[in-house]
C-alpha positions in Angstrom: 0.0 0.0 0.0 1.4 3.5 -0.9 2.8 5.5 2.0 0.2 8.3 1.4 -2.7 5.8 1.7 -1.3 4.4 5.0 -1.2 7.9 6.5 -4.7 8.8 5.2 -6.0 5.8 7.1 -4.1 6.9 10.2 -5.4 10.4 9.7 -9.0 9.2 10.0 -8.3 8.5 13.7 -5.9 10.9 15.4 -3.1 12.6 13.5 -0.2 13.7 15.6 2.9 15.8 14.9 4.8 12.6 14.8 2.7 11.3 11.9 3.1 14.6 10.0 6.9 14.5 10.5 7.1 11.0 9.2 5.0 11.8 6.2 7.0 14.9 5.3 10.4 13.2 6.1 11.4 15.8 8.7 11.8 16.0 12.4 9.0 16.8 14.9 10.9 19.9 15.8 10.7 21.1 12.1 7.0 20.5 12.0 6.6 22.4 15.3 8.7 25.4 13.9 6.5 25.5 10.8 3.3 25.5 12.9 4.6 28.2 15.2 5.5 30.5 12.2 9.2 30.2 12.7 10.8 31.6 9.5 14.1 29.8 10.1 13.0 26.7 8.1 14.2 25.8 4.7 11.6 26.7 2.1 11.5 23.3 0.6 11.0 21.6 4.0 8.3 24.1 4.9 6.4 23.2 1.7 6.7 19.5 2.4 5.4 20.0 5.9 2.4 22.1 4.7 1.6 19.6 2.0 1.6 16.8 4.6 -0.6 18.8 7.0 -3.1 19.2 4.1 -2.9 15.6 3.0 -3.3 14.2 6.6 -5.9 16.9 7.6 -3.8 17.5 10.7 -5.6 19.6 13.3 -3.6 20.9 16.3 -5.2 21.0 19.7 -7.6 24.0 19.8 -7.0 24.4 23.5 -3.2 24.4 23.1 -3.6 26.8 20.2 -5.7 29.3 22.2 -3.4 29.3 25.2 -0.4 29.8 22.9 -1.9 32.5 20.8 -3.4 35.1 23.2 -4.7 37.1 20.3 -4.5 40.8 20.0 -7.2 43.2 18.9 -5.7 43.5 15.4 -6.3 41.8 12.1 -4.0 41.2 9.1 -4.9 42.2 5.6 -2.9 40.6 2.8 -3.5 42.0 -0.7 -1.6 41.3 -4.0 -0.9 45.0 -4.8 -1.6 47.9 -2.5 -1.0 50.3 -5.4 -4.1 49.0 -7.2 -6.9 51.4 -6.5 -9.3 48.4 -6.2 -7.4 47.0 -3.2 -6.9 50.5 -1.8 -10.7 51.1 -1.7 -11.2 47.6 -0.4 -8.7 48.2 2.4 -10.4 51.4 3.3 -13.7 49.6 3.8 -12.1 47.0 6.0 -10.2 49.6 8.1 -13.3 51.7 8.7 -15.3 48.7 9.9 -12.5 47.3 12.1 -11.9 50.8 13.6 -15.6 50.9 14.6 -15.1 47.6 16.3 -11.9 48.6 18.1 -9.5 46.6 15.9 -6.3 47.7 14.2 -5.4 46.5 10.7 -1.9 45.4 9.6 -1.7 45.8 5.8 0.6 43.4 3.9 1.4 43.7 0.2 2.3 40.3 -1.3 3.2 41.8 -4.7 1.6 38.8 -6.4 4.3 36.6 -4.9 3.2 33.3 -3.4 6.3 33.1 -1.2 5.7 36.7 0.2 2.1 35.8 0.8 3.1 32.7 2.9 5.8 34.6 4.8 3.3 37.4 5.7 0.9 34.8 7.0 3.6 33.4 9.2 4.5 36.8 10.5 0.9 37.7 11.2 0.4 34.5 13.1 3.5 35.3 15.2 2.2 38.8 15.8 -0.9 37.1 17.3 -3.4 38.9 15.2 -7.0 37.9 15.8 -7.8 37.0 12.2 -6.6 37.5 8.6 -8.4 38.8 5.5 -6.6 37.7 2.4 -6.8 38.2 -1.3 -4.8 35.2 -2.5 -2.4 35.3 -5.5 -4.2 32.3 -7.0 -1.2 30.1 -7.3 -1.4 28.0 -4.2 -3.6 27.5 -1.1 -0.6 27.0 1.2 -1.0 30.3 3.1 -4.7 29.5 3.7 -3.9 26.0 4.8 -1.3 27.2 7.3 -3.7 29.7 8.9 -6.5 27.2 9.1 -4.3 24.6 10.6 -3.5 27.0 13.4 -7.2 27.8 13.9 -6.8 31.3 12.6 -10.1 33.0 11.6 -9.8 34.0 7.9 -11.9 35.5 5.2 -11.1 35.3 1.5 -11.4 38.6 -0.4 -12.3 39.2 -4.1 -11.6 35.5 -4.9 -12.0 32.0 -3.5 -9.8 29.0 -4.1 -10.9 25.6 -5.5 -11.3 23.0 -2.7 -10.8 25.5 0.1 -13.6 25.8 2.7 -13.5 29.3 4.1 -15.7 32.5 4.5 -15.4 34.6 1.4 -16.8 37.8 -0.1 -16.4 39.0 -3.7 -18.1 40.7 -6.6 -19.9 38.6 -9.2 -17.0 38.6 -11.7 -18.7 36.4 -14.2 -21.9 38.4 -14.4 -20.0 41.7 -14.6 -18.0 40.6 -17.6 -21.0 39.0 -19.2 -22.9 42.3 -19.0 -20.0 44.3 -20.4 -19.6 42.0 -23.4 -23.4 41.9 -23.9 -23.4 45.7 -24.0 -20.6 45.8 -26.6 -22.2 43.2 -28.7 -25.5 45.2 -28.6 -23.6 48.2 -29.9 -22.6 46.2 -32.9 -19.0 45.2 -32.1 -17.7 41.9 -33.4 -13.9 42.2 -33.1 -12.7 42.3 -29.5 -9.4 42.7 -27.8 -8.9 41.7 -24.2 -6.3 43.0 -21.7 -6.2 40.6 -18.8 -4.2 39.8 -15.7 -2.6 36.4 -15.0 -4.8 33.5 -16.1 -4.4 31.7 -12.7 -6.1 34.6 -11.0 -9.7 33.4 -10.2 -11.4 36.7 -11.1 -9.6 36.6 -14.5 -10.8 33.0 -15.0 -14.4 34.0 -14.2 -14.3 37.0 -16.6 -12.7 35.0 -19.4 -15.4 32.3 -19.0 -18.1 34.9 -19.2 -16.5 36.4 -22.3 -16.2 33.1 -24.1 -19.7 32.0 -23.1 -21.5 35.1 -24.5 -19.3 35.1 -27.7 -20.2 31.4 -28.3 -23.8 32.3 -27.7 -23.6 34.7 -30.6 -21.6 32.3 -32.8 -18.4 34.2 -32.4 -14.9 33.3 -31.2 -11.8 35.3 -30.3 -8.3 34.8 -31.7 -5.6 34.1 -29.1 -3.6 37.1 -30.5 -6.5 39.3 -29.3 -5.8 38.4 -25.7 -3.0 40.3 -24.0 -2.0 38.7 -20.7 0.1 40.7 -18.2 1.3 40.3 -14.6 1.3 44.1 -14.2 -2.3 45.4 -13.6 -1.4 49.1 -14.0 -1.6 51.9 -16.6 1.6 50.8 -18.3 0.2 47.3 -18.9 -2.9 48.7 -20.5 -0.8 51.0 -22.7 1.4 48.2 -23.9 -1.6 45.9 -24.3 -3.4 48.4 -26.5 -0.2 48.8 -28.5 -0.1 45.1 -29.2 -3.8 44.7 -30.0 -4.0 47.7 -32.3 -1.0 46.5 -34.3 -2.9 43.4 -35.4 -4.0 43.7 -39.0 -7.7 43.1 -38.2 -7.5 45.2 -35.1 -10.4 45.2 -32.6 -13.1 47.8 -32.6 -13.5 47.4 -28.8 -11.0 46.7 -26.0 -12.2 45.1 -22.7 -9.6 45.6 -20.0 -10.1 43.6 -16.9 -9.5 46.6 -14.6 -9.8 50.3 -14.9 -6.1 51.1 -14.5 -5.3 49.0 -17.6 -8.3 50.5 -19.4 -6.9 54.0 -18.8 -3.6 53.0 -20.2 -5.3 51.6 -23.3 -7.3 54.8 -23.7 -4.1 56.8 -23.5 -2.4 54.8 -26.3 -5.5 54.9 -28.5 -5.7 58.7 -28.3 -1.9 59.1 -28.8 -2.3 57.0 -32.0 -4.9 59.4 -33.4 -7.9 57.1 -32.9 -11.2 58.5 -32.0 -12.7 57.1 -28.9 -15.4 55.8 -29.2 -15.6 56.5 -33.0 -12.8 54.2 -34.0 -12.3 52.2 -30.8 -14.5 51.6 -27.7 -12.8 50.9 -24.3 -14.3 49.4 -21.2 -12.9 48.6 -17.9 -13.7 47.0 -14.5 -13.8 48.4 -10.9 -15.2 52.0 -11.3 -12.2 53.6 -9.6 -12.5 57.3 -8.9 -10.2 58.1 -11.9 -12.6 56.4 -14.4 -15.1 59.3 -14.3 -12.4 62.0 -14.6 -10.4 60.8 -17.6 -11.4 62.0 -21.1 -13.4 60.5 -22.5 -14.8 59.2 -19.3 -14.6 55.5 -19.0 -17.4 53.0 -19.3 -16.8 50.4 -16.6 -18.2 47.5 -14.6 -18.5 48.9 -11.1 -17.5 46.7 -8.2 -18.7 47.8 -4.7 -15.2 47.9 -3.4 -15.9 49.6 0.0 -18.9 47.4 0.6 -16.8 44.3 -0.1 -14.3 45.5 2.5 -16.9 46.2 5.1 -18.7 42.9 4.5 -15.4 41.0 4.8 -14.6 42.8 8.0 -18.1 41.9 9.4 -17.6 38.2 8.5 -14.1 38.1 10.0 -15.2 39.8 13.2 -18.1 37.4 13.5 -15.7 34.4 13.0 -13.3 35.8 15.6 -16.2 35.9 18.1 -17.1 32.3 17.1 -20.7 33.0 16.0 -21.0 31.5 12.5 -21.9 27.9 12.4 -21.0 27.3 8.8 -18.9 29.0 6.1 -20.4 32.0 4.4 -19.9 32.8 0.7 -21.2 36.2 -0.3 -21.3 37.5 -3.9 -22.1 41.2 -4.3 -23.6 42.4 -7.6 -21.6 44.3 -10.3 -23.1 47.2 -12.2 -22.4 48.4 -15.7 -21.8 52.1 -15.8 -22.0 53.5 -19.4 -19.9 56.7 -20.0 -18.2 58.3 -23.0 -15.6 55.7 -24.0 -18.0 53.3 -25.7 -20.2 53.6 -28.8 -21.1 51.8 -32.0 -18.1 50.8 -34.2 -17.2 53.6 -36.7 -20.0 55.7 -35.1 
């Protein structure tokens, strides 16, 4: 019988640190250091320990954990990019609600790095925060598993993760993108360019799925050349993305950027290239950041209730800290299409 199967059978009874250590091929002291958030552990060993914890469904003693933790009146907030206006507004909502409840907020910027995300979660655990709100990078659930293993109350922001059971609050990314594409199709557009973030990002996956679904419904498809993927979600990425898309021989008549910052960059390149917006090109974004209504032409966008997402996440986390919810809560807030000046009929 494979080693993994043996340990899964053992796990159905009472998994101990000893079993975890044997499964991971490390010492019990190493497992203990990982559980306690000690950063002086080899990264490869730490990943093996976390993988074994997840496989064996190891649950430390809740009593021992509570005695060891002695939590403070502070929560941790981990976001992929604190320069992104979406996460800035989201953080504002969380901070406002936590301040009302007498909690401080530690803001951590993972810079879309899985390793930084994991390290911050270790540090927050060692700082004895009461809970963590986290917008994961989308590449791994290790940070979440670590917190859950240590009975840390958590809430997932803006995105969930397949197979992870946790409280979460996000906008309906699928419906927002579907509505945006439906609107552009209704204007008469048939050639689309997309400027997207990294494909492993769950909101990107939802928006792509919605885009493909409605195009297929209309008997249309999209060439892979018309999808510009970037790991930088800022203005520069949108500018470069538009430069790529508008250099294609059969260039798009509409660009759908998966956030407003990239849409503003695309708008800038189009205008610099002498194109009329929306006469020659329509541009649409997502988020409804404050800048979107002040650029010229003003930006059509899919509004996400950023502050409301933050406040709802804080309420869920504070309730979890108090131990009141009986089951996990998944909340989806509606998106809203806001039509402004940057979109119109092709060649209109």
